[in-house]
C-alpha positions, 0 to 999 in steps of 0.5 A, spaced: 526 515 927 532 514 923 538 519 924 538 519 916 531 521 916 533 527 921 538 530 916 534 529 910 528 533 914 532 538 917 535 540 910 528 540 907 526 544 913 532 549 912 530 551 905 522 551 906 522 554 913 528 558 915 530 561 908 523 561 904 518 563 910 523 566 916 528 570 912 524 570 905 530 569 902 531 571 894 531 566 889 538 568 887 540 566 895 536 560 895 539 558 888 546 559 891 545 555 897 541 549 893 547 549 888 552 548 895 548 542 898 548 539 891 555 539 890 556 537 898 551 531 897 555 529 890 561 529 894 559 525 900 556 520 895 563 519 892 567 519 898 562 516 903 559 511 898 552 513 901 546 516 898 544 523 900 538 520 903 542 516 907 547 521 910 547 523 917 549 530 920 555 526 924 557 524 917 558 532 915 563 533 921 569 539 920 574 534 917 569 532 912 567 539 910 574 541 910 576 535 905 570 538 901 572 545 901 579 543 898 576 539 893 572 545 890 579 549 890 583 543 887 578 539 883 573 544 881 578 550 880 574 554 885 577 561 887 578 562 895 572 567 894 567 562 891 570 557 897 568 562 902 561 563 899 560 555 899 562 555 907 557 561 908 552 556 906 554 550 910 555 555 916 548 557 915 545 550 915 549 548 921 546 554 925 539 552 924 541 545 925 543 547 932 536 549 934 533 542 932 539 538 934 542 540 940 545 533 941 550 534 936 552 541 939 559 539 939 560 537 932 556 543 930 560 548 934 566 545 930 563 546 924 561 553 925 569 555 928 571 553 921 575 559 918 574 563 912 580 563 907 584 569 906 585 571 899 589 577 895 584 582 893 586 584 885 585 590 882 578 591 878 578 590 871 575 595 866 575 597 859 578 604 856 574 608 851 577 605 845 576 598 848 569 600 849 568 603 842 571 596 839 566 592 843 560 596 841 563 595 833 563 588 834 556 585 833 554 584 826 548 589 825 545 586 819 542 580 823 537 580 829 542 577 834 547 582 832 542 588 834 540 585 840 547 584 842 549 591 841 543 594 845 545 589 851 552 591 851 551 599 850 546 599 856 550 595 860 556 599 859 552 606 860 548 603 866 552 598 870 547 593 871 549 587 874 548 581 869 542 578 873 539 585 873 540 585 865 537 579 864 531 580 868 529 586 865 522 587 862 519 592 857 515 595 863 521 596 867 524 601 861 522 608 860 524 611 854 520 618 854 521 624 858 526 622 864 528 616 860 531 610 865 531 603 867 528 600 873 530 594 877 531 590 883 538 589 885 542 585 890 539 585 897 532 587 894 534 594 893 530 597 887 533 603 883 532 607 877 538 609 873 537 614 867 539 613 860 543 617 855 540 619 849 544 615 844 542 609 849 534 611 849 535 611 841 538 604 840 533 601 845 527 605 842 529 602 835 530 595 838 523 595 842 520 597 835 523 591 832 521 586 837 514 589 837 514 587 844 509 587 850 510 590 857 511 583 860 516 581 854 524 581 856 528 586 853 533 581 851 530 575 849 533 569 846 532 565 840 527 561 843 523 567 845 525 567 853 529 571 857 537 571 855 540 567 861 547 569 864 551 564 861 548 566 854 550 573 856 557 571 857 557 567 851 555 573 846 561 577 850 566 572 849 564 572 841 564 579 840 571 580 844 574 575 839 572 580 834 574 586 837 581 584 839 582 584 832 581 591 831 584 593 838 590 590 840 589 592 848 584 587 848 588 582 847 589 577 853 583 581 857 577 577 859 571 581 858 565 579 863 558 582 865 562 585 871 567 588 867 562 592 863 559 594 870 566 596 872 567 600 866 561 604 867 563 606 874 570 608 872 567 612 866 563 616 872 569 616 876 573 619 871 567 624 869 568 627 876 562 624 879 562 624 887 563 617 890 556 617 894 553 618 887 556 612 884 555 608 890 547 609 889 548 609 881 551 601 882 546 599 888 552 598 892 550 597 900 556 602 902 559 608 899 566 605 901 565 600 896 567 605 890 574 606 893 576 600 889 575 604 882 580 609 885 585 604 886 585 601 880 585 607 875 592 609 874 590 616 871 587 618 878 593 617 882 598 620 876 593 627 877 594 626 885 602 626 884 602 632 879 599 636 885 605 634 890 611 637 890 618 633 890 622 633 896 628 638 897 624 643 892 623 650 895 616 653 894 616 660 890 611 665 889 607 665 882 610 671 877 606 672 871 609 672 864 611 678 861 605 681 857 608 680 850 610 673 852 603 671 855 600 674 848 605 669 844 603 663 848 596 664 847 596 664 840 
């Protein structure tokens, strides 16, 4: 059997046998791995002058994969974090290949030993109350699209749903009666219910009546009737951000993505005094410690902590109440 046939069949089996049958990977994971290998095979076709079906496992050695990762960063402008995600997909395939191609064990071990790249962890971006209000006021409510966009942004800011969770919402997942909430299946196949505020319930109810929707219909359809995609959500946010920037100067220079709306929802909960563990459950985080990033990002919380400390070389004194007359005047 040709070595190229071995590689082609091995890659196909990796998706059908390992990911789909053995691991029951989510559609999102499969799509991410698929995109990685599409990029890799196109790069190999340009660099090695071979069609993807003619490639062998020996062609994808550590030096070639290192050049591919450099290509992602330099030519495609991927961040180090995205690069590491692509490398994780490649490693997963080579771990599977180690079971079926033991004669390539030395090559496989060198690939598996490739390190992830370290990167700077920047503070999360979020919107303030004024910026959220400006963004909510941006859509034109006299149009169907404007009402849809306003409802989507309002729901995203209140619930903190991921963009994948927003676009996959169906009306059967939304409860607008007593105990109003939305039900979704998020990252890691974790299901959760997120309660809704009265103003969001009212807006969703108006939107439901306008659509005259059925239970299986998407909550946020596109102009063609199908569910709105992640790219569509990013496009509408960019459009309304340009309008909101004219009303709110602090939005100038800010990039507002669906994940920024998620961070904004978390920050609202944190500033309201909600416990970190509850915020982690609200957002569907795997670990409660993940919410620590919001504490680091919020300067107001750090200033509150500073206010509780005592400067050095200052003696602590006992509290002495004001004179009754002075206390009366201060309370006027």
